[in-house]
C-alpha positions in Angstrom: 7.7 -18.5 -65.1 10.2 -20.7 -63.3 9.7 -23.4 -66.0 10.3 -20.8 -68.7 13.5 -19.7 -66.9 14.7 -23.3 -66.8 13.9 -23.8 -70.5 15.7 -20.6 -71.4 18.7 -21.4 -69.1 18.4 -18.4 -66.8 18.1 -17.8 -63.0 16.4 -14.7 -61.6 18.7 -13.1 -59.0 18.6 -10.2 -56.6 21.5 -7.9 -55.7 21.5 -7.3 -52.0 23.7 -4.2 -52.4 21.1 -2.4 -54.7 17.9 -4.5 -54.4 17.8 -4.8 -58.2 16.8 -8.0 -60.0 18.8 -9.5 -62.9 18.8 -12.6 -65.0 21.9 -14.7 -64.8 22.9 -17.8 -66.8 21.7 -20.9 -65.1 24.6 -23.2 -64.2 25.9 -25.9 -61.9 27.9 -23.6 -59.7 26.6 -22.3 -56.3 27.4 -18.6 -56.8 26.0 -15.9 -59.0 27.8 -12.6 -59.6 26.7 -9.4 -61.3 28.8 -6.5 -62.6 26.7 -3.3 -62.6 29.2 -1.4 -64.7 28.9 -3.8 -67.6 25.5 -5.5 -67.0 27.1 -8.9 -67.1 25.9 -11.8 -64.9 27.8 -15.0 -64.4 27.5 -18.3 -62.6 30.8 -19.3 -61.1 32.5 -20.9 -58.2 35.0 -18.0 -57.9 34.4 -14.2 -58.1 35.3 -13.3 -61.8 37.2 -10.1 -61.0 37.6 -7.0 -58.8 35.3 -7.4 -55.8 34.4 -3.7 -56.0 33.0 -4.3 -59.6 31.3 -7.7 -59.1 28.4 -8.1 -56.6 27.5 -11.5 -55.2 23.8 -11.9 -56.1 21.3 -14.3 -54.6 19.0 -16.6 -56.6 15.3 -15.8 -56.1 12.0 -16.8 -57.5 10.2 -14.5 -60.0 
């Protein structure tokens, strides 16, 4: 599964606030963020917006 994720350009992540898992775009930046209101995941060095809407998620293995 991890090789499939690399080929597809995604990283499996876990949201420590909710315990849910999400796919985020694989990227060179060290941080992943998820917005539960919109369902959008990003890979960025900076939080993309309001900290109450964007959760810092942790990369995990499937």
